[in-house]
Every structure is written in structure tokens, then in C-alpha cells.
N, CA, C, O and the ligand as a Tripos MOL2 file, in Angstrom:
@<TRIPOS>MOLECULE
protein
  241   239    61     0     0
PROTEIN
NO_CHARGES

@<TRIPOS>ATOM
      1 N           0.8430   -1.1970    0.0000 N.3       1 MET1
      2 CA          0.0000    0.0000    0.0000 C.3       1 MET1
      3 C           0.8780    1.2450    0.0000 C.2       1 MET1
      4 O           1.7660    1.3830    0.8410 O.2       1 MET1
      5 N           0.6330    2.1370   -0.9270 N.am      2 ASN2
      6 CA          1.4630    3.3340   -1.0270 C.3       2 ASN2
      7 C           1.1880    4.3120    0.1090 C.2       2 ASN2
      8 O           0.0640    4.4680    0.5850 O.2       2 ASN2
      9 N           2.2740    4.9610    0.5160 N.am      3 LYS3
     10 CA          2.1320    5.9910    1.5370 C.3       3 LYS3
     11 C           2.4950    7.3290    0.9160 C.2       3 LYS3
     12 O           3.5250    7.4500    0.2520 O.2       3 LYS3
     13 N           1.6580    8.3270    1.1290 N.am      4 PRO4
     14 CA          1.9770    9.6600    0.6020 C.3       4 PRO4
     15 C           2.9910   10.3630    1.4910 C.2       4 PRO4
     16 O           2.8340   10.4130    2.7110 O.2       4 PRO4
     17 N           4.0240   10.9020    0.8740 N.am      5 LEU5
     18 CA          5.0010   11.6870    1.6210 C.3       5 LEU5
     19 C           4.6610   13.1570    1.4710 C.2       5 LEU5
     20 O           4.3650   13.6320    0.3750 O.2       5 LEU5
     21 N           4.7060   13.8630    2.5740 N.am      6 LYS6
     22 CA          4.3260   15.2700    2.4950 C.3       6 LYS6
     23 C           5.5550   16.1500    2.3210 C.2       6 LYS6
     24 O           6.6370   15.8750    2.8400 O.2       6 LYS6
     25 N           5.3390   17.2000    1.5790 N.am      7 CYS7
     26 CA          6.3730   18.1870    1.3310 C.3       7 CYS7
     27 C           6.6500   18.9740    2.6140 C.2       7 CYS7
     28 O           5.7110   19.4480    3.2540 O.2       7 CYS7
     29 N           7.9240   19.1220    3.0030 N.am      8 PRO8
     30 CA          8.2300   19.8700    4.2270 C.3       8 PRO8
     31 C           7.9840   21.3650    4.0830 C.2       8 PRO8
     32 O           7.9420   22.0820    5.0830 O.2       8 PRO8
     33 N           7.8250   21.8360    2.8780 N.am      9 ILE9
     34 CA          7.6110   23.2710    2.6680 C.3       9 ILE9
     35 C           6.1310   23.6100    2.6460 C.2       9 ILE9
     36 O           5.6870   24.4820    3.3940 O.2       9 ILE9
     37 N           5.3690   22.9430    1.8100 N.am     10 CYS10
     38 CA          3.9600   23.3140    1.6900 C.3      10 CYS10
     39 C           3.0430   22.3430    2.4390 C.2      10 CYS10
     40 O           1.8650   22.6360    2.6400 O.2      10 CYS10
     41 N           3.5710   21.2010    2.8480 N.am     11 GLY11
     42 CA          2.7750   20.2700    3.6320 C.3      11 GLY11
     43 C           1.8100   19.4180    2.8220 C.2      11 GLY11
     44 O           1.0550   18.6190    3.3760 O.2      11 GLY11
     45 N           1.8420   19.5940    1.5030 N.am     12 LYS12
     46 CA          0.9640   18.7860    0.6610 C.3      12 LYS12
     47 C           1.7020   17.5410    0.1850 C.2      12 LYS12
     48 O           2.9090   17.4030    0.3790 O.2      12 LYS12
     49 N           0.9560   16.6460   -0.4360 N.am     13 ARG13
     50 CA          1.5340   15.3900   -0.8880 C.3      13 ARG13
     51 C           2.5010   15.6500   -2.0400 C.2      13 ARG13
     52 O           2.1240   16.2000   -3.0750 O.2      13 ARG13
     53 N           3.7450   15.2460   -1.8420 N.am     14 ALA14
     54 CA          4.7510   15.4660   -2.8700 C.3      14 ALA14
     55 C           4.9590   14.2120   -3.7210 C.2      14 ALA14
     56 O           5.1740   14.3160   -4.9280 O.2      14 ALA14
     57 N           4.8980   13.0400   -3.1080 N.am     15 CYS15
     58 CA          5.0560   11.7930   -3.8540 C.3      15 CYS15
     59 C           4.5850   10.6370   -2.9730 C.2      15 CYS15
     60 O           4.2500   10.8200   -1.8020 O.2      15 CYS15
     61 N           4.5680    9.4680   -3.5550 N.am     16 ASP16
     62 CA          4.2000    8.2740   -2.8020 C.3      16 ASP16
     63 C           5.3850    7.3220   -2.7090 C.2      16 ASP16
     64 O           6.2330    7.2700   -3.5990 O.2      16 ASP16
     65 N           5.4230    6.5810   -1.6290 N.am     17 VAL17
     66 CA          6.3760    5.4780   -1.5410 C.3      17 VAL17
     67 C           5.5930    4.1880   -1.2920 C.2      17 VAL17
     68 O           4.5390    4.1890   -0.6560 O.2      17 VAL17
     69 N           6.1330    3.1100   -1.8030 N.am     18 SER18
     70 CA          5.4210    1.8390   -1.6470 C.3      18 SER18
     71 C           5.6080    1.2680   -0.2530 C.2      18 SER18
     72 O           4.8360    0.4120    0.1800 O.2      18 SER18
     73 N           6.6350    1.7400    0.4530 N.am     19 GLY19
     74 CA          6.8640    1.2640    1.8060 C.3      19 GLY19
     75 C           7.9630    2.0710    2.4560 C.2      19 GLY19
     76 O           8.7100    2.7800    1.7820 O.2      19 GLY19
     77 N           8.0600    1.9630    3.7680 N.am     20 ILE20
     78 CA          9.1050    2.6740    4.4940 C.3      20 ILE20
     79 C          10.3160    1.7510    4.6260 C.2      20 ILE20
     80 O          10.2080    0.6580    5.1810 O.2      20 ILE20
     81 N          11.4720    2.1910    4.1150 N.am     21 PRO21
     82 CA         12.6620    1.3420    4.1970 C.3      21 PRO21
     83 C          13.2010    1.2870    5.6270 C.2      21 PRO21
     84 O          12.9620    2.1910    6.4280 O.2      21 PRO21
     85 N          13.9260    0.2220    5.9320 N.am     22 LYS22
     86 CA         14.5020    0.0850    7.2630 C.3      22 LYS22
     87 C          15.6270    1.0820    7.4690 C.2      22 LYS22
     88 O          15.7990    1.6210    8.5620 O.2      22 LYS22
     89 N          16.3870    1.3220    6.4210 N.am     23 GLU23
     90 CA         17.4650    2.2940    6.5250 C.3      23 GLU23
     91 C          16.9550    3.6820    6.1920 C.2      23 GLU23
     92 O          16.0210    3.8550    5.4080 O.2      23 GLU23
     93 N          17.5870    4.6590    6.8040 N.am     24 LYS24
     94 CA         17.1870    6.0500    6.5590 C.3      24 LYS24
     95 C          17.4810    6.4040    5.1060 C.2      24 LYS24
     96 O          18.5830    6.1990    4.5980 O.2      24 LYS24
     97 N          16.4590    6.9410    4.4640 N.am     25 LEU25
     98 CA         16.5760    7.2370    3.0450 C.3      25 LEU25
     99 C          15.9350    8.5930    2.7880 C.2      25 LEU25
    100 O          14.9090    8.9310    3.3770 O.2      25 LEU25
    101 N          16.5440    9.3500    1.9150 N.am     26 PHE26
    102 CA         15.9620   10.6350    1.5500 C.3      26 PHE26
    103 C          15.5540   10.6130    0.0910 C.2      26 PHE26
    104 O          16.2490   10.0520   -0.7570 O.2      26 PHE26
    105 N          14.4400   11.2190   -0.1840 N.am     27 ILE27
    106 CA         13.9920   11.3760   -1.5650 C.3      27 ILE27
    107 C          14.0770   12.8530   -1.9010 C.2      27 ILE27
    108 O          13.5530   13.7020   -1.1800 O.2      27 ILE27
    109 N          14.7440   13.1440   -3.0010 N.am     28 GLU28
    110 CA         14.8540   14.5310   -3.4130 C.3      28 GLU28
    111 C          14.0640   14.6970   -4.7040 C.2      28 GLU28
    112 O          14.2760   13.9740   -5.6780 O.2      28 GLU28
    113 N          13.1730   15.6390   -4.6930 N.am     29 LEU29
    114 CA         12.3610   15.8460   -5.8850 C.3      29 LEU29
    115 C          11.8120   17.2580   -5.9120 C.2      29 LEU29
    116 O          11.8820   18.0050   -4.9360 O.2      29 LEU29
    117 N          11.2680   17.5890   -7.0570 N.am     30 LYS30
    118 CA         10.6120   18.8690   -7.1860 C.3      30 LYS30
    119 C           9.1510   18.6820   -6.8160 C.2      30 LYS30
    120 O           8.4230   17.9140   -7.4440 O.2      30 LYS30
    121 N           8.7440   19.3950   -5.7910 N.am     31 CYS31
    122 CA          7.3780   19.2580   -5.3140 C.3      31 CYS31
    123 C           6.4040   19.7660   -6.3850 C.2      31 CYS31
    124 O           6.5670   20.8800   -6.8820 O.2      31 CYS31
    125 N           5.4070   18.9760   -6.7410 N.am     32 PRO32
    126 CA          4.4450   19.3990   -7.7600 C.3      32 PRO32
    127 C           3.5110   20.5030   -7.2670 C.2      32 PRO32
    128 O           2.8170   21.1330   -8.0650 O.2      32 PRO32
    129 N           3.4930   20.7360   -5.9630 N.am     33 ASN33
    130 CA          2.5890   21.7430   -5.4030 C.3      33 ASN33
    131 C           3.2390   23.1120   -5.2840 C.2      33 ASN33
    132 O           2.6570   24.1190   -5.6860 O.2      33 ASN33
    133 N           4.4620   23.1480   -4.7250 N.am     34 CYS34
    134 CA          5.1080   24.4460   -4.5320 C.3      34 CYS34
    135 C           6.2830   24.6490   -5.4950 C.2      34 CYS34
    136 O           6.9090   25.7080   -5.5020 O.2      34 CYS34
    137 N           6.5780   23.6220   -6.3100 N.am     35 ASN35
    138 CA          7.6220   23.7170   -7.3340 C.3      35 ASN35
    139 C           9.0100   24.0150   -6.7700 C.2      35 ASN35
    140 O           9.8430   24.6210   -7.4440 O.2      35 ASN35
    141 N           9.2490   23.5910   -5.5450 N.am     36 LYS36
    142 CA         10.5680   23.7380   -4.9580 C.3      36 LYS36
    143 C          11.2300   22.3690   -4.8930 C.2      36 LYS36
    144 O          10.5680   21.3370   -4.7850 O.2      36 LYS36
    145 N          12.5720   22.3920   -4.9640 N.am     37 ILE37
    146 CA         13.3080   21.1470   -4.7810 C.3      37 ILE37
    147 C          13.3310   20.8320   -3.2830 C.2      37 ILE37
    148 O          13.8670   21.6070   -2.4910 O.2      37 ILE37
    149 N          12.7620   19.7180   -2.9080 N.am     38 VAL38
    150 CA         12.7000   19.3580   -1.5020 C.3      38 VAL38
    151 C          13.3500   17.9950   -1.2730 C.2      38 VAL38
    152 O          13.3690   17.1310   -2.1500 O.2      38 VAL38
    153 N          13.8750   17.8390   -0.0740 N.am     39 LYS39
    154 CA         14.4880   16.5830    0.3150 C.3      39 LYS39
    155 C          13.6410   16.0230    1.4500 C.2      39 LYS39
    156 O          13.5500   16.6190    2.5230 O.2      39 LYS39
    157 N          13.0350   14.8920    1.2060 N.am     40 ILE40
    158 CA         12.0750   14.3500    2.1600 C.3      40 ILE40
    159 C          12.6350   13.0710    2.7700 C.2      40 ILE40
    160 O          13.0090   12.1540    2.0390 O.2      40 ILE40
    161 N          12.6980   12.9940    4.1020 N.am     41 PRO41
    162 CA         13.1190   11.7420    4.7240 C.3      41 PRO41
    163 C          12.0400   10.6860    4.5180 C.2      41 PRO41
    164 O          10.8600   10.9170    4.7840 O.2      41 PRO41
    165 N          12.4640    9.5410    4.0450 N.am     42 CYS42
    166 CA         11.5050    8.4880    3.7470 C.3      42 CYS42
    167 C          11.2430    7.6900    5.0300 C.2      42 CYS42
    168 O          11.7130    6.5610    5.1700 O.2      42 CYS42
    169 N          10.5010    8.2730    5.9490 N.am     43 ASP43
    170 CA         10.1110    7.5520    7.1590 C.3      43 ASP43
    171 C           8.7190    8.0020    7.6200 C.2      43 ASP43
    172 O           8.0870    8.8630    7.0080 O.2      43 ASP43
    173 N           8.2790    7.4070    8.6880 N.am     44 GLU44
    174 CA          6.8930    7.6380    9.1190 C.3      44 GLU44
    175 C           6.6160    9.1120    9.4420 C.2      44 GLU44
    176 O           5.4850    9.5810    9.3200 O.2      44 GLU44
    177 N           7.6700    9.8360    9.8560 N.am     45 SER45
    178 CA          7.4550   11.2280   10.2350 C.3      45 SER45
    179 C           7.0650   12.0970    9.0470 C.2      45 SER45
    180 O           6.4780   13.1660    9.2180 O.2      45 SER45
    181 N           7.3930   11.6370    7.8400 N.am     46 ALA46
    182 CA          7.0760   12.4260    6.6560 C.3      46 ALA46
    183 C           5.8150   11.9370    5.9540 C.2      46 ALA46
    184 O           5.3640   12.5430    4.9830 O.2      46 ALA46
    185 N           5.2530   10.8450    6.4440 N.am     47 VAL47
    186 CA          4.0390   10.3330    5.8160 C.3      47 VAL47
    187 C           2.8680   11.2250    6.1930 C.2      47 VAL47
    188 O           2.6160   11.5150    7.3630 O.2      47 VAL47
    189 N           2.1780   11.6400    5.1680 N.am     48 LYS48
    190 CA          1.0300   12.5180    5.4000 C.3      48 LYS48
    191 C          -0.1060   11.7030    6.0020 C.2      48 LYS48
    192 O          -0.5880   10.7450    5.3970 O.2      48 LYS48
    193 N          -0.5260   12.0950    7.1980 N.am     49 GLN49
    194 CA         -1.5940   11.3620    7.8700 C.3      49 GLN49
    195 C          -2.9430   11.7840    7.3170 C.2      49 GLN49
    196 O          -3.1790   12.9620    7.0510 O.2      49 GLN49
    197 N          -3.8040   10.8310    7.1500 N.am     50 SER50
    198 CA         -5.1630   11.1950    6.7850 C.3      50 SER50
    199 C          -5.8660   11.7120    8.0380 C.2      50 SER50
    200 O          -5.5940   11.2570    9.1490 O.2      50 SER50
    201 N          -6.7630   12.6570    7.8460 N.am     51 PRO51
    202 CA         -7.4270   13.2310    9.0160 C.3      51 PRO51
    203 C          -8.2810   12.2160    9.7550 C.2      51 PRO51
    204 O          -8.8990   11.3430    9.1450 O.2      51 PRO51
    205 N          -8.3090   12.3390   11.0690 N.am     52 HIS52
    206 CA         -9.1160   11.4330   11.8860 C.3      52 HIS52
    207 C         -10.2200   12.2380   12.5640 C.2      52 HIS52
    208 O         -10.0050   12.8030   13.6370 O.2      52 HIS52
    209 N         -11.3730   12.2930   11.9620 N.am     53 PRO53
    210 CA        -12.4610   13.1330   12.5000 C.3      53 PRO53
    211 C         -12.8510   12.7580   13.9260 C.2      53 PRO53
    212 O         -13.2500   13.6200   14.7090 O.2      53 PRO53
    213 N         -12.7380   11.4840   14.2620 N.am     54 HIS54
    214 CA        -13.1630   11.0690   15.5910 C.3      54 HIS54
    215 C         -12.2560   11.5960   16.6910 C.2      54 HIS54
    216 O         -12.6470   11.6270   17.8570 O.2      54 HIS54
    217 N         -11.0290   12.0170   16.3210 N.am     55 LEU55
    218 CA        -10.1530   12.5910   17.3380 C.3      55 LEU55
    219 C         -10.5080   14.0410   17.6340 C.2      55 LEU55
    220 O         -10.2500   14.5430   18.7280 O.2      55 LEU55
    221 N         -11.0990   14.7080   16.6520 N.am     56 ALA56
    222 CA        -11.3630   16.1380   16.8110 C.3      56 ALA56
    223 C         -12.7800   16.4100   17.2930 C.2      56 ALA56
    224 O         -13.0620   17.5070   17.7750 O.2      56 ALA56
    225 N         -13.6630   15.4500   17.1770 N.am     57 GLY57
    226 CA        -15.0600   15.7610   17.3930 C.3      57 GLY57
    227 C         -15.6660   15.1640   18.6530 C.2      57 GLY57
    228 O         -16.8320   14.7710   18.6360 O.2      57 GLY57
    229 N         -14.9210   15.0830   19.7340 N.am     58 CYS58
    230 CA        -15.4100   14.3970   20.9380 C.3      58 CYS58
    231 C         -15.9520   15.3380   22.0000 C.2      58 CYS58
    232 O         -16.2460   14.9130   23.1170 O.2      58 CYS58
    233 N         -16.0840   16.5990   21.6630 N.am     59 ARG59
    234 CA        -16.4600   17.5490   22.7200 C.3      59 ARG59
    235 C         -17.9500   17.9070   22.6920 C.2      59 ARG59
    236 O         -18.3580   18.9090   23.2790 O.2      59 ARG59
    237 N         -18.7250   17.1300   22.0440 N.am     60 GLY60
    238 CA        -20.1490   17.2900   22.1450 C.3      60 GLY60
    239 C         -20.7730   18.2290   21.1650 C.2      60 GLY60
    240 O         -21.9890   18.4230   21.1840 O.2      60 GLY60
    241 ZN          5.6570   21.5880   -1.6610 Zn       61 ZN61
@<TRIPOS>BOND
     1     1     2 1
     2     2     3 1
     3     3     4 2
     4     3     5 am
     5     5     6 1
     6     6     7 1
     7     7     8 2
     8     7     9 am
     9     9    10 1
    10    10    11 1
    11    11    12 2
    12    11    13 am
    13    13    14 1
    14    14    15 1
    15    15    16 2
    16    15    17 am
    17    17    18 1
    18    18    19 1
    19    19    20 2
    20    19    21 am
    21    21    22 1
    22    22    23 1
    23    23    24 2
    24    23    25 am
    25    25    26 1
    26    26    27 1
    27    27    28 2
    28    27    29 am
    29    29    30 1
    30    30    31 1
    31    31    32 2
    32    31    33 am
    33    33    34 1
    34    34    35 1
    35    35    36 2
    36    35    37 am
    37    37    38 1
    38    38    39 1
    39    39    40 2
    40    39    41 am
    41    41    42 1
    42    42    43 1
    43    43    44 2
    44    43    45 am
    45    45    46 1
    46    46    47 1
    47    47    48 2
    48    47    49 am
    49    49    50 1
    50    50    51 1
    51    51    52 2
    52    51    53 am
    53    53    54 1
    54    54    55 1
    55    55    56 2
    56    55    57 am
    57    57    58 1
    58    58    59 1
    59    59    60 2
    60    59    61 am
    61    61    62 1
    62    62    63 1
    63    63    64 2
    64    63    65 am
    65    65    66 1
    66    66    67 1
    67    67    68 2
    68    67    69 am
    69    69    70 1
    70    70    71 1
    71    71    72 2
    72    71    73 am
    73    73    74 1
    74    74    75 1
    75    75    76 2
    76    75    77 am
    77    77    78 1
    78    78    79 1
    79    79    80 2
    80    79    81 am
    81    81    82 1
    82    82    83 1
    83    83    84 2
    84    83    85 am
    85    85    86 1
    86    86    87 1
    87    87    88 2
    88    87    89 am
    89    89    90 1
    90    90    91 1
    91    91    92 2
    92    91    93 am
    93    93    94 1
    94    94    95 1
    95    95    96 2
    96    95    97 am
    97    97    98 1
    98    98    99 1
    99    99   100 2
   100    99   101 am
   101   101   102 1
   102   102   103 1
   103   103   104 2
   104   103   105 am
   105   105   106 1
   106   106   107 1
   107   107   108 2
   108   107   109 am
   109   109   110 1
   110   110   111 1
   111   111   112 2
   112   111   113 am
   113   113   114 1
   114   114   115 1
   115   115   116 2
   116   115   117 am
   117   117   118 1
   118   118   119 1
   119   119   120 2
   120   119   121 am
   121   121   122 1
   122   122   123 1
   123   123   124 2
   124   123   125 am
   125   125   126 1
   126   126   127 1
   127   127   128 2
   128   127   129 am
   129   129   130 1
   130   130   131 1
   131   131   132 2
   132   131   133 am
   133   133   134 1
   134   134   135 1
   135   135   136 2
   136   135   137 am
   137   137   138 1
   138   138   139 1
   139   139   140 2
   140   139   141 am
   141   141   142 1
   142   142   143 1
   143   143   144 2
   144   143   145 am
   145   145   146 1
   146   146   147 1
   147   147   148 2
   148   147   149 am
   149   149   150 1
   150   150   151 1
   151   151   152 2
   152   151   153 am
   153   153   154 1
   154   154   155 1
   155   155   156 2
   156   155   157 am
   157   157   158 1
   158   158   159 1
   159   159   160 2
   160   159   161 am
   161   161   162 1
   162   162   163 1
   163   163   164 2
   164   163   165 am
   165   165   166 1
   166   166   167 1
   167   167   168 2
   168   167   169 am
   169   169   170 1
   170   170   171 1
   171   171   172 2
   172   171   173 am
   173   173   174 1
   174   174   175 1
   175   175   176 2
   176   175   177 am
   177   177   178 1
   178   178   179 1
   179   179   180 2
   180   179   181 am
   181   181   182 1
   182   182   183 1
   183   183   184 2
   184   183   185 am
   185   185   186 1
   186   186   187 1
   187   187   188 2
   188   187   189 am
   189   189   190 1
   190   190   191 1
   191   191   192 2
   192   191   193 am
   193   193   194 1
   194   194   195 1
   195   195   196 2
   196   195   197 am
   197   197   198 1
   198   198   199 1
   199   199   200 2
   200   199   201 am
   201   201   202 1
   202   202   203 1
   203   203   204 2
   204   203   205 am
   205   205   206 1
   206   206   207 1
   207   207   208 2
   208   207   209 am
   209   209   210 1
   210   210   211 1
   211   211   212 2
   212   211   213 am
   213   213   214 1
   214   214   215 1
   215   215   216 2
   216   215   217 am
   217   217   218 1
   218   218   219 1
   219   219   220 2
   220   219   221 am
   221   221   222 1
   222   222   223 1
   223   223   224 2
   224   223   225 am
   225   225   226 1
   226   226   227 1
   227   227   228 2
   228   227   229 am
   229   229   230 1
   230   230   231 1
   231   231   232 2
   232   231   233 am
   233   233   234 1
   234   234   235 1
   235   235   236 2
   236   235   237 am
   237   237   238 1
   238   238   239 1
   239   239   240 2
@<TRIPOS>SUBSTRUCTURE
     1 MET1         2 RESIDUE 1 A MET
     2 ASN2         6 RESIDUE 1 A ASN
     3 LYS3        10 RESIDUE 1 A LYS
     4 PRO4        14 RESIDUE 1 A PRO
     5 LEU5        18 RESIDUE 1 A LEU
     6 LYS6        22 RESIDUE 1 A LYS
     7 CYS7        26 RESIDUE 1 A CYS
     8 PRO8        30 RESIDUE 1 A PRO
     9 ILE9        34 RESIDUE 1 A ILE
    10 CYS10       38 RESIDUE 1 A CYS
    11 GLY11       42 RESIDUE 1 A GLY
    12 LYS12       46 RESIDUE 1 A LYS
    13 ARG13       50 RESIDUE 1 A ARG
    14 ALA14       54 RESIDUE 1 A ALA
    15 CYS15       58 RESIDUE 1 A CYS
    16 ASP16       62 RESIDUE 1 A ASP
    17 VAL17       66 RESIDUE 1 A VAL
    18 SER18       70 RESIDUE 1 A SER
    19 GLY19       74 RESIDUE 1 A GLY
    20 ILE20       78 RESIDUE 1 A ILE
    21 PRO21       82 RESIDUE 1 A PRO
    22 LYS22       86 RESIDUE 1 A LYS
    23 GLU23       90 RESIDUE 1 A GLU
    24 LYS24       94 RESIDUE 1 A LYS
    25 LEU25       98 RESIDUE 1 A LEU
    26 PHE26      102 RESIDUE 1 A PHE
    27 ILE27      106 RESIDUE 1 A ILE
    28 GLU28      110 RESIDUE 1 A GLU
    29 LEU29      114 RESIDUE 1 A LEU
    30 LYS30      118 RESIDUE 1 A LYS
    31 CYS31      122 RESIDUE 1 A CYS
    32 PRO32      126 RESIDUE 1 A PRO
    33 ASN33      130 RESIDUE 1 A ASN
    34 CYS34      134 RESIDUE 1 A CYS
    35 ASN35      138 RESIDUE 1 A ASN
    36 LYS36      142 RESIDUE 1 A LYS
    37 ILE37      146 RESIDUE 1 A ILE
    38 VAL38      150 RESIDUE 1 A VAL
    39 LYS39      154 RESIDUE 1 A LYS
    40 ILE40      158 RESIDUE 1 A ILE
    41 PRO41      162 RESIDUE 1 A PRO
    42 CYS42      166 RESIDUE 1 A CYS
    43 ASP43      170 RESIDUE 1 A ASP
    44 GLU44      174 RESIDUE 1 A GLU
    45 SER45      178 RESIDUE 1 A SER
    46 ALA46      182 RESIDUE 1 A ALA
    47 VAL47      186 RESIDUE 1 A VAL
    48 LYS48      190 RESIDUE 1 A LYS
    49 GLN49      194 RESIDUE 1 A GLN
    50 SER50      198 RESIDUE 1 A SER
    51 PRO51      202 RESIDUE 1 A PRO
    52 HIS52      206 RESIDUE 1 A HIS
    53 PRO53      210 RESIDUE 1 A PRO
    54 HIS54      214 RESIDUE 1 A HIS
    55 LEU55      218 RESIDUE 1 A LEU
    56 ALA56      222 RESIDUE 1 A ALA
    57 GLY57      226 RESIDUE 1 A GLY
    58 CYS58      230 RESIDUE 1 A CYS
    59 ARG59      234 RESIDUE 1 A ARG
    60 GLY60      238 RESIDUE 1 A GLY
    61 ZN61       241 GROUP 0 **** ****
């Protein structure tokens, strides 16, 4: 299952990876959203999380 990596500059999805490697890996690419060259660490911290409505909506 592909994981979207988020751009550290604009925070939008810059690319997908098929999995998180065990070794630290960086992906360098031109972000399609902000058109800047960005270097993204290929690990869980850079994976764009999908929103979880149930975490935000518990206050009645
Ligand atoms: Zn960007």
C-alpha cells in the first residue's frame, strides 16, 4: 500500500512510496505543489496522515 510523503515546505503530498525502508533514506524531488526542490526523509514522520475526524469531534 502506497504511503503519501508530504512536502516539508507546503505540507501537501509530494510523492508516494510503496513502503518505508529500514534504513534512513531521503527522496529529493521537485514538489508538484510548490515547485521547490525538496528533500524528504523516507520515514513515518514524513508520511502525510489522513485526518481522523473522531479525534477532533469528541467535545459534544
Ligand atoms: Zn511543496
